[in-house]
RORO-644785 format. One record per residue: residue in three letters; x, y, z of N, C-alpha, C in turn. Coordinates in Angstrom, 2 decimals. Layout:
% RORO-644785
   code       nc1       nc2       nc3      cac1      cac2      cac3       cc1       cc2       cc3
    ALA         X         Y         Z         X         Y         Z         X         Y         Z
...
***
This chain:
% RORO-644785
   code       nc1       nc2       nc3      cac1      cac2      cac3       cc1       cc2       cc3
    MET    -22.09     49.17     39.08    -21.67     47.81     39.41    -20.16     47.68     39.25
    SER    -19.58     46.79     40.04    -18.14     46.54     39.97    -17.90     45.03     40.00
    ARG    -18.59     44.33     39.11    -18.51     42.87     39.12    -17.14     42.35     38.74
    PHE    -16.32     43.20     38.10    -15.05     42.72     37.58    -13.85     43.45     38.20
    ASP    -14.03     44.01     39.37    -12.91     44.67     40.05    -11.74     43.70     40.19
    GLY    -10.57     44.09     39.67     -9.38     43.27     39.79     -9.31     42.11     38.83
    LYS    -10.33     41.89     38.02    -10.33     40.80     37.06     -9.65     41.25     35.76
    VAL     -8.91     40.33     35.17     -8.24     40.61     33.90     -9.10     40.06     32.77
    VAL     -9.51     40.94     31.88    -10.37     40.58     30.76     -9.62     40.81     29.46
    LEU     -9.46     39.77     28.67     -8.80     39.85     27.38     -9.86     39.86     26.29
    ILE     -9.80     40.86     25.41    -10.82     41.06     24.38    -10.14     41.13     23.02
    THR    -10.53     40.25     22.10    -10.02     40.34     20.73    -10.97     41.18     19.88
    GLY    -10.43     41.75     18.81    -11.25     42.63     17.97    -11.76     43.83     18.74
    ALA    -10.92     44.37     19.61    -11.36     45.38     20.58    -11.29     46.81     20.06
    GLY    -10.86     47.01     18.81    -10.63     48.37     18.34    -11.87     49.15     17.98
    ARG    -12.94     48.46     17.58    -14.14     49.18     17.15    -15.35     48.26     17.25
    GLY    -16.52     48.83     16.96    -17.74     48.04     16.91    -18.09     47.39     18.23
    ILE    -18.55     46.14     18.17    -18.95     45.44     19.38    -17.78     45.25     20.32
    GLY    -16.60     44.95     19.79    -15.45     44.76     20.66    -15.13     45.98     21.50
    LYS    -15.23     47.15     20.89    -14.99     48.39     21.62    -16.05     48.60     22.69
    ALA    -17.32     48.34     22.35    -18.40     48.49     23.33    -18.23     47.53     24.49
    VAL    -17.77     46.32     24.19    -17.52     45.34     25.26    -16.40     45.83     26.18
    ALA    -15.34     46.36     25.58    -14.24     46.90     26.39    -14.74     48.02     27.29
    GLN    -15.56     48.90     26.75    -16.10     50.01     27.55    -16.96     49.48     28.70
    ARG    -17.76     48.45     28.45    -18.62     47.90     29.49    -17.80     47.27     30.61
    PHE    -16.81     46.46     30.25    -15.99     45.83     31.28    -15.18     46.87     32.04
    ALA    -14.70     47.90     31.35    -13.98     48.97     32.03    -14.87     49.65     33.06
    ALA    -16.13     49.90     32.70    -17.07     50.54     33.61    -17.34     49.69     34.85
    GLU    -17.12     48.38     34.72    -17.34     47.48     35.84    -16.04     47.08     36.53
    GLY    -14.97     47.83     36.27    -13.76     47.68     37.07    -12.70     46.74     36.56
    ALA    -12.85     46.21     35.35    -11.90     45.22     34.85    -10.56     45.86     34.46
    LEU     -9.53     45.04     34.51     -8.23     45.34     33.91     -8.27     44.75     32.50
    LEU     -7.86     45.52     31.50     -8.14     45.15     30.12     -6.89     44.86     29.31
    ALA     -6.89     43.69     28.66     -5.90     43.34     27.65     -6.63     43.35     26.32
    LEU     -6.31     44.31     25.46     -7.05     44.53     24.23     -6.22     44.10     23.02
    LEU     -6.82     43.27     22.15     -6.14     42.77     20.97     -6.90     43.19     19.71
    SER     -6.14     43.57     18.68     -6.71     43.88     17.37     -5.59     43.84     16.35
    ASN     -5.97     43.66     15.08     -4.95     43.73     14.03     -4.83     45.12     13.44
    VAL     -5.67     46.06     13.90     -5.62     47.44     13.40     -5.11     48.33     14.53
    GLU     -3.85     48.70     14.44     -3.21     49.41     15.56     -3.85     50.76     15.85
    ALA     -4.24     51.49     14.82     -4.82     52.81     15.03     -6.12     52.73     15.82
    ASP     -6.99     51.80     15.45     -8.25     51.63     16.18     -7.99     51.21     17.62
    LEU     -7.05     50.30     17.79     -6.73     49.79     19.12     -6.20     50.91     20.01
    THR     -5.33     51.73     19.48     -4.76     52.84     20.25     -5.83     53.84     20.64
    GLU     -6.74     54.14     19.71     -7.81     55.09     20.00     -8.71     54.57     21.13
    THR     -9.08     53.31     21.06     -9.92     52.72     22.10     -9.21     52.74     23.44
    ALA     -7.96     52.30     23.45     -7.21     52.25     24.70     -7.03     53.64     25.30
    ASP     -6.73     54.62     24.48     -6.54     55.98     24.99     -7.81     56.50     25.65
    GLU     -8.96     56.23     25.04    -10.23     56.65     25.62    -10.44     56.00     27.00
    LEU    -10.15     54.73     27.10    -10.37     54.01     28.35     -9.37     54.44     29.43
    VAL     -8.14     54.65     29.03     -7.12     55.09     30.00     -7.47     56.48     30.53
    SER     -7.97     57.34     29.66     -8.34     58.68     30.10     -9.48     58.64     31.12
    GLY    -10.25     57.56     31.10    -11.32     57.37     32.07    -10.89     56.66     33.33
    GLY     -9.60     56.33     33.43     -9.06     55.74     34.64     -8.85     54.25     34.60
    SER     -9.07     53.62     33.45     -8.91     52.16     33.35     -7.45     51.78     33.14
    VAL     -7.13     50.55     33.55     -5.81     49.96     33.29     -5.93     49.14     32.02
    VAL     -5.14     49.50     30.99     -5.27     48.89     29.67     -3.89     48.60     29.10
    ARG     -3.77     47.44     28.45     -2.59     47.12     27.65     -3.04     46.71     26.27
    ASN     -2.29     47.10     25.26     -2.63     46.82     23.85     -1.69     45.77     23.26
    TYR     -2.24     44.94     22.36     -1.44     43.93     21.67     -1.95     43.84     20.24
    VAL     -1.10     44.18     19.28     -1.47     44.11     17.87     -1.22     42.69     17.38
    VAL     -2.26     42.04     16.87     -2.14     40.62     16.52     -3.15     40.26     15.45
    ASP     -2.75     39.41     14.53     -3.65     38.79     13.57     -4.06     37.44     14.15
    VAL     -5.33     37.29     14.52     -5.74     36.06     15.22     -5.67     34.83     14.32
    ALA     -5.58     35.02     13.01     -5.46     33.88     12.10     -4.06     33.26     12.13
    ASP     -3.12     33.93     12.77     -1.74     33.46     12.85     -1.50     32.92     14.26
    GLU     -1.44     31.62     14.41     -1.35     31.03     15.75     -0.09     31.44     16.50
    ARG      0.98     31.74     15.79      2.21     32.17     16.46      2.04     33.57     17.04
    GLN      1.42     34.47     16.27      1.13     35.80     16.81      0.19     35.72     18.00
    VAL     -0.80     34.85     17.91     -1.75     34.69     19.01     -1.03     34.25     20.28
    GLU     -0.21     33.23     20.16      0.48     32.72     21.35      1.40     33.78     21.94
    ALA      2.10     34.53     21.10      3.00     35.56     21.59      2.24     36.67     22.31
    ALA      1.11     37.08     21.75      0.33     38.17     22.36     -0.28     37.74     23.69
    ILE     -0.79     36.52     23.75     -1.42     36.06     24.99     -0.37     35.81     26.06
    ALA      0.79     35.32     25.66      1.88     35.17     26.62      2.29     36.54     27.17
    ALA      2.32     37.55     26.31      2.66     38.89     26.77      1.61     39.43     27.73
    ALA      0.34     39.20     27.43     -0.72     39.65     28.33     -0.64     38.96     29.68
    GLU     -0.38     37.67     29.66     -0.25     36.94     30.93      0.94     37.46     31.73
    SER      2.03     37.78     31.04      3.19     38.32     31.72      2.89     39.69     32.32
    ASP      2.15     40.52     31.58      1.84     41.87     32.04      0.88     41.87     33.23
    PHE     -0.12     40.99     33.20     -1.17     41.02     34.21     -1.09     39.89     35.24
    GLY     -0.36     38.83     34.91     -0.24     37.72     35.86     -1.23     36.61     35.67
    ARG     -2.36     36.88     35.01     -3.39     35.87     34.78     -4.41     36.43     33.78
    ILE     -5.29     35.58     33.30     -6.41     36.01     32.46     -7.67     35.37     33.03
    ASP     -8.59     36.18     33.50     -9.80     35.67     34.13    -10.95     35.48     33.15
    VAL    -11.03     36.35     32.16    -12.13     36.32     31.19    -11.56     36.53     29.79
    LEU    -12.03     35.71     28.86    -11.73     35.93     27.44    -13.02     36.28     26.72
    VAL    -13.01     37.42     26.05    -14.07     37.77     25.10    -13.47     37.56     23.71
    ASN    -13.87     36.47     23.07    -13.28     36.01     21.82    -14.11     36.55     20.67
    ASN    -13.81     37.79     20.28    -14.74     38.57     19.46    -14.28     38.81     18.03
    ALA    -13.00     38.75     17.74    -12.49     39.18     16.43    -13.18     38.42     15.29
    GLY    -13.57     39.17     14.26    -14.20     38.53     13.11    -14.34     39.49     11.95
    ILE    -14.60     38.90     10.78    -14.78     39.68      9.55    -15.98     39.14      8.79
    ALA    -16.51     39.94      7.86    -17.63     39.50      7.03    -17.71     40.37      5.79
    TRP    -18.23     39.79      4.73    -18.64     40.56      3.57    -19.65     39.73      2.78
    GLU    -20.40     40.41      1.94    -21.45     39.77      1.15    -20.85     39.24     -0.16
    GLU    -21.21     37.99     -0.50    -20.64     37.38     -1.71    -21.48     36.16     -2.09
    PRO    -22.01     36.11     -3.30    -22.82     34.96     -3.70    -22.02     33.65     -3.65
    LEU    -22.70     32.59     -3.29    -22.06     31.28     -3.15    -21.24     30.90     -4.38
    LEU    -21.82     31.09     -5.55    -21.15     30.63     -6.77    -19.97     31.50     -7.17
    ASP    -19.81     32.64     -6.53    -18.71     33.55     -6.86    -17.57     33.53     -5.86
    ILE    -17.71     32.78     -4.77    -16.69     32.81     -3.72    -15.39     32.20     -4.23
    LYS    -14.33     32.99     -4.15    -13.00     32.51     -4.54    -12.35     31.78     -3.37
    PRO    -11.45     30.85     -3.66    -10.79     30.10     -2.58    -10.14     31.00     -1.53
    ASP     -9.48     32.07     -1.96     -8.81     32.95     -1.00     -9.81     33.63     -0.08
    ASN    -10.99     33.99     -0.61    -12.00     34.64      0.22    -12.60     33.67      1.24
    TRP    -12.88     32.45      0.79    -13.36     31.42      1.73    -12.34     31.21      2.84
    LYS    -11.09     31.05      2.45    -10.04     30.76      3.43     -9.86     31.92      4.41
    LYS     -9.96     33.16      3.94     -9.74     34.31      4.81    -10.78     34.36      5.92
    ILE    -12.05     34.18      5.57    -13.09     34.25      6.59    -12.99     33.08      7.56
    ILE    -12.73     31.88      7.06    -12.58     30.73      7.97    -11.35     30.91      8.85
    ASP    -10.28     31.42      8.28     -9.05     31.62      9.06     -9.25     32.58     10.23
    VAL     -9.96     33.67      9.99    -10.16     34.65     11.06    -11.27     34.21     12.01
    ASN    -12.44     33.90     11.46    -13.63     33.71     12.29    -13.68     32.38     13.03
    LEU    -13.10     31.34     12.44    -13.15     30.03     13.09    -11.77     29.58     13.57
    ASN    -10.79     29.55     12.69     -9.45     29.16     13.12     -8.91     30.13     14.17
    GLY     -9.08     31.43     13.92     -8.60     32.42     14.89     -9.30     32.28     16.22
    MET    -10.59     32.03     16.20    -11.35     31.80     17.42    -10.75     30.63     18.20
    PHE    -10.41     29.57     17.48     -9.83     28.39     18.12     -8.44     28.68     18.69
    TRP     -7.57     29.32     17.91     -6.21     29.58     18.41     -6.24     30.39     19.70
    VAL     -7.07     31.44     19.71     -7.16     32.27     20.91     -7.74     31.47     22.08
    ALA     -8.83     30.76     21.84     -9.48     30.01     22.91     -8.56     28.94     23.48
    GLN     -7.87     28.23     22.62     -6.99     27.17     23.10     -5.86     27.74     23.96
    SER     -5.24     28.81     23.48     -4.13     29.39     24.22     -4.57     29.91     25.59
    VAL     -5.70     30.62     25.61     -6.18     31.15     26.88     -6.67     30.03     27.78
    ALA     -7.38     29.05     27.23     -7.92     27.96     28.05     -6.82     27.17     28.73
    ARG     -5.71     26.97     28.05     -4.58     26.28     28.69     -4.12     27.02     29.93
    ARG     -4.08     28.33     29.84     -3.66     29.13     30.99     -4.72     29.12     32.09
    MET     -5.99     29.22     31.70     -7.06     29.17     32.70     -7.08     27.84     33.42
    ALA     -6.84     26.76     32.70     -6.82     25.44     33.33     -5.72     25.35     34.38
    SER     -4.56     25.94     34.08     -3.46     25.87     35.03     -3.66     26.79     36.23
    GLN     -4.50     27.83     36.08     -4.73     28.76     37.18     -5.99     28.41     37.98
    GLY     -6.73     27.39     37.53     -7.88     26.93     38.29     -9.24     27.36     37.78
    GLY     -9.29     28.00     36.61    -10.60     28.33     36.04    -10.64     29.67     35.35
    GLY    -11.80     29.99     34.80    -12.00     31.24     34.09    -13.28     31.17     33.29
    VAL    -13.49     32.19     32.48    -14.70     32.28     31.66    -14.31     32.67     30.24
    ILE    -14.89     31.98     29.27    -14.69     32.29     27.86    -16.05     32.56     27.23
    VAL    -16.16     33.69     26.53    -17.38     34.01     25.80    -16.99     34.25     24.34
    ASN    -17.48     33.39     23.46    -17.16     33.47     22.04    -18.21     34.27     21.29
    MET    -17.76     34.95     20.24    -18.68     35.68     19.38    -19.14     34.77     18.24
    ALA    -20.40     34.39     18.29    -21.00     33.64     17.18    -21.91     34.61     16.42
    SER    -23.08     34.17     16.01    -24.01     35.02     15.25    -25.29     34.24     15.04
    THR    -26.38     34.96     14.81    -27.57     34.26     14.34    -27.30     33.56     13.02
    ASN    -26.30     34.03     12.28    -25.90     33.36     11.03    -25.24     32.01     11.28
    GLY    -24.92     31.71     12.51    -24.45     30.38     12.86    -25.58     29.44     13.25
    LEU    -26.81     29.97     13.30    -27.98     29.18     13.68    -28.94     28.99     12.52
    VAL    -29.02     29.98     11.64    -29.86     29.91     10.45    -29.06     30.43      9.26
    GLY    -29.45     30.03      8.06    -28.73     30.47      6.88    -29.16     31.85      6.41
    GLU    -28.29     32.48      5.64    -28.60     33.75      4.99    -27.88     33.77      3.65
    ALA    -28.62     34.09      2.59    -28.03     34.11      1.26    -26.87     35.08      1.17
    ASN    -25.87     34.72      0.38    -24.70     35.54      0.07    -23.69     35.62      1.21
    TYR    -23.84     34.77      2.22    -22.90     34.75      3.32    -22.46     33.32      3.65
    ALA    -22.27     32.48      2.65    -21.96     31.07      2.91    -20.71     30.91      3.76
    HIS    -19.66     31.66      3.44    -18.41     31.53      4.20    -18.58     32.02      5.63
    TYR    -19.26     33.15      5.79    -19.50     33.69      7.14    -20.40     32.76      7.94
    ASN    -21.49     32.29      7.31    -22.40     31.38      8.01    -21.68     30.13      8.47
    ALA    -20.86     29.56      7.59    -20.13     28.34      7.94    -19.18     28.58      9.11
    SER    -18.52     29.74      9.09    -17.58     30.03     10.18    -18.30     30.17     11.51
    LYS    -19.45     30.84     11.51    -20.17     31.06     12.76    -20.89     29.80     13.23
    GLY    -21.34     28.95     12.30    -21.86     27.65     12.70    -20.78     26.83     13.40
    GLY    -19.57     26.93     12.90    -18.45     26.25     13.55    -18.19     26.77     14.95
    VAL    -18.32     28.08     15.14    -18.12     28.66     16.47    -19.14     28.12     17.47
    VAL    -20.39     27.95     17.04    -21.42     27.43     17.94    -21.05     26.05     18.44
    LEU    -20.64     25.16     17.56    -20.29     23.81     17.98    -18.95     23.76     18.70
    LEU    -18.02     24.65     18.34    -16.78     24.75     19.09    -17.07     25.14     20.53
    THR    -17.98     26.09     20.71    -18.35     26.54     22.05    -18.90     25.40     22.89
    LYS    -19.81     24.63     22.33    -20.41     23.53     23.08    -19.37     22.47     23.45
    THR    -18.48     22.17     22.51    -17.45     21.18     22.78    -16.48     21.67     23.85
    MET    -16.10     22.93     23.77    -15.23     23.50     24.80    -15.89     23.42     26.17
    ALA    -17.18     23.73     26.24    -17.89     23.68     27.52    -17.86     22.28     28.11
    ILE    -18.05     21.27     27.27    -18.03     19.88     27.74    -16.66     19.50     28.26
    GLU    -15.61     19.85     27.52    -14.26     19.43     27.90    -13.67     20.25     29.05
    LEU    -14.05     21.52     29.14    -13.36     22.41     30.09    -14.12     22.63     31.39
    GLY    -15.36     22.17     31.47    -16.14     22.39     32.69    -15.46     21.83     33.93
    ALA    -14.89     20.65     33.81    -14.23     20.03     34.97    -12.99     20.78     35.39
    LYS    -12.49     21.65     34.54    -11.31     22.46     34.86    -11.70     23.84     35.40
    GLY    -12.99     24.03     35.65    -13.46     25.30     36.21    -13.63     26.40     35.20
    ILE    -13.76     26.04     33.93    -13.88     27.04     32.86    -15.27     26.96     32.25
    ARG    -16.00     28.05     32.32    -17.30     28.14     31.64    -17.09     28.73     30.23
    VAL    -17.85     28.20     29.26    -17.73     28.65     27.89    -19.13     28.83     27.29
    ASN    -19.42     30.03     26.82    -20.68     30.32     26.16    -20.43     31.14     24.91
    ALA    -21.47     31.31     24.11    -21.37     32.14     22.91    -22.53     33.11     22.86
    VAL    -22.28     34.25     22.25    -23.31     35.25     22.00    -23.60     35.26     20.50
    CYS    -24.89     35.25     20.15    -25.32     35.23     18.75    -26.09     36.51     18.44
    PRO    -25.40     37.57     18.06    -26.12     38.79     17.69    -26.85     38.62     16.36
    GLY    -27.95     39.35     16.23    -28.60     39.50     14.94    -28.03     40.71     14.23
    TYR    -28.91     41.55     13.70    -28.43     42.72     12.97    -28.03     43.82     13.96
    ILE    -26.72     44.00     14.12    -26.16     45.04     14.98    -25.47     46.06     14.07
    GLN    -25.78     47.32     14.25    -25.19     48.35     13.39    -23.79     48.70     13.89
    THR    -22.81     48.35     13.10    -21.40     48.56     13.42    -20.71     49.12     12.17
    PRO    -19.45     49.57     12.29    -18.73     49.98     11.09    -18.67     48.89     10.02
    MET    -18.58     47.61     10.45    -18.54     46.52      9.48    -19.86     46.39      8.73
    SER    -20.98     46.46      9.46    -22.28     46.33      8.78    -22.56     47.55      7.89
    GLU    -22.14     48.73      8.33    -22.37     49.94      7.54    -21.59     49.92      6.23
    ALA    -20.46     49.20      6.22    -19.68     49.09      5.00    -20.34     48.15      3.98
    ILE    -21.26     47.32      4.46    -21.92     46.34      3.59    -23.28     46.84      3.11
    ASP    -24.09     47.41      4.01    -25.51     47.67      3.74    -25.82     49.16      3.64
    SER    -26.69     49.50      2.70    -27.15     50.88      2.54    -28.21     51.22      3.58
    PRO    -28.44     52.50      3.86    -29.52     52.88      4.78    -30.88     52.36      4.32
    GLU    -31.11     52.34      3.01    -32.38     51.85      2.48    -32.56     50.37      2.78
    PHE    -31.49     49.60      2.63    -31.56     48.17      2.94    -31.86     47.96      4.42
    ILE    -31.22     48.75      5.28    -31.42     48.61      6.71    -32.87     48.88      7.10
    GLU    -33.45     49.93      6.55    -34.85     50.25      6.85    -35.78     49.13      6.41
    GLN    -35.55     48.59      5.23    -36.38     47.49      4.74    -36.21     46.25      5.62
    TYR    -35.00     46.00      6.03    -34.70     44.84      6.87    -35.43     44.93      8.21
    ILE    -35.41     46.11      8.80    -36.11     46.32     10.07    -37.60     46.03      9.92
    ARG    -38.21     46.60      8.88    -39.65     46.42      8.68    -40.02     44.95      8.48
    ALA    -39.18     44.23      7.75    -39.51     42.85      7.38    -39.17     41.83      8.44
    LYS    -38.16     42.11      9.28    -37.58     41.01     10.06    -37.41     41.24     11.55
    ILE    -37.50     42.47     12.06    -37.14     42.69     13.46    -38.35     43.20     14.23
    PRO    -38.96     42.37     15.07    -40.16     42.78     15.80    -39.98     44.02     16.68
    LEU    -38.80     44.23     17.23    -38.59     45.40     18.09    -38.46     46.69     17.30
    GLY    -38.41     46.61     15.99    -38.48     47.80     15.16    -37.21     48.62     15.08
    ARG    -36.10     48.03     15.33    -34.82     48.73     15.19    -33.71     47.71     15.05
    VAL    -32.57     48.15     14.53    -31.38     47.30     14.57    -30.75     47.42     15.95
    GLY    -29.89     46.48     16.26    -29.22     46.51     17.55    -28.06     47.48     17.57
    LYS    -27.66     47.84     18.77    -26.48     48.67     19.00    -25.40     47.81     19.65
    PRO    -24.14     48.15     19.46    -23.08     47.38     20.13    -23.30     47.26     21.63
    GLU    -23.86     48.31     22.24    -24.09     48.27     23.69    -25.10     47.20     24.08
    ASP    -26.03     46.89     23.17    -27.00     45.83     23.45    -26.31     44.48     23.62
    VAL    -25.24     44.28     22.88    -24.50     43.02     22.92    -23.50     43.01     24.07
    ALA    -22.89     44.16     24.35    -21.87     44.24     25.39    -22.40     43.80     26.75
    GLY    -23.64     44.17     27.05    -24.22     43.79     28.33    -24.38     42.29     28.48
    VAL    -24.64     41.60     27.37    -24.79     40.14     27.42    -23.43     39.48     27.66
    PHE    -22.39     39.99     27.03    -21.05     39.48     27.31    -20.71     39.65     28.79
    ALA    -21.01     40.82     29.34    -20.70     41.07     30.75    -21.49     40.12     31.65
    PHE    -22.76     39.91     31.36    -23.56     38.99     32.15    -22.97     37.58     32.13
    LEU    -22.67     37.07     30.94    -22.15     35.70     30.83    -20.80     35.53     31.49
    ALA    -20.02     36.62     31.54    -18.70     36.54     32.19    -18.78     36.68     33.70
    SER    -19.93     37.11     34.21    -20.05     37.41     35.63    -20.52     36.20     36.43
    ASP    -20.45     36.34     37.76    -20.94     35.28     38.64    -22.46     35.14     38.58
    ASP    -23.15     36.13     38.01    -24.60     36.00     37.81    -24.93     34.84     36.87
    ALA    -23.96     34.44     36.05    -24.15     33.33     35.10    -23.33     32.10     35.52
    ALA    -23.13     31.94     36.82    -22.22     30.90     37.32    -22.62     29.48     36.95
    PHE    -23.90     29.24     36.62    -24.35     27.89     36.28    -24.78     27.81     34.81
    ILE    -24.23     28.71     34.00    -24.52     28.71     32.56    -23.24     28.38     31.80
    THR    -23.28     27.31     31.04    -22.15     26.97     30.16    -22.68     26.16     28.98
    GLY    -21.98     26.28     27.85    -22.37     25.56     26.65    -23.56     26.15     25.92
    GLU    -23.93     27.39     26.25    -25.12     28.01     25.68    -24.76     29.02     24.59
    THR    -25.72     29.25     23.69    -25.62     30.30     22.69    -26.79     31.26     22.94
    ILE    -26.47     32.47     23.34    -27.48     33.46     23.71    -27.74     34.38     22.52
    VAL    -28.98     34.40     22.07    -29.35     35.19     20.89    -29.73     36.61     21.31
    VAL    -29.20     37.59     20.57    -29.49     39.02     20.82    -29.89     39.60     19.46
    ASP    -31.19     39.52     19.14    -31.59     39.84     17.76    -32.88     40.63     17.63
    GLY    -33.40     41.19     18.72    -34.62     41.96     18.62    -35.84     41.16     18.23
    GLY    -35.76     39.84     18.38    -36.89     38.96     18.07    -36.89     38.37     16.67
    GLN    -35.82     38.58     15.92    -35.81     38.15     14.51    -36.04     36.64     14.36
    LEU    -35.38     35.84     15.18    -35.52     34.39     15.05    -36.82     33.86     15.63
    ALA    -37.64     34.74     16.21    -38.94     34.31     16.71    -39.92     34.02     15.56
    PHE    -39.65     34.54     14.37    -40.53     34.29     13.23    -40.51     32.81     12.86
***
């Protein structure tokens, strides 16, 4: 498929995990890629792999929690490519921490990256999409933004905010030709999840909670981002699409 031939796709958190898989999927479908991450080594490795496969890629090192860095990076991407057709607003962080032990700095860090950063990127890109006549934004939420999970109060709160931010953006931006949706992954095995959970925990989690009998792969999520960004989803906006192997069906 070449659904994104000539389209400029900007992806945050593109250096590894789901963001990297999303970049690979859009590259396979012909997109021109603007990749953002705060980890330069990961970003360079991803970009080099894609360029070696024939893709057009530009890298921008940015901390999405810093609105000035965000604006500078997106302005540079617009200058390099001329426009931004699709935003995959993916950058995020997580760690396990009991509610009663959360320090102010830890709460602020997760909210700054996962919610504030999501907003800074979305606002900056949406302003440009509005002036160019439209575009598509797909935000990274989580099943943790739909249901609670112990020891993730800060993460859950940030992702719940993303869900309502997505719906509000869809309401306000639809008349400007901009569709906005969110993807809510369940348990996806990524470098971030592997740093938190032991193999024994993962096996127990699968048995207890996932009807399909496995954790998700980044590629499982990448295809949903591509669908929502494509014309196949032309009449879908304001939605949160769950990708969880049936976990929330319980």
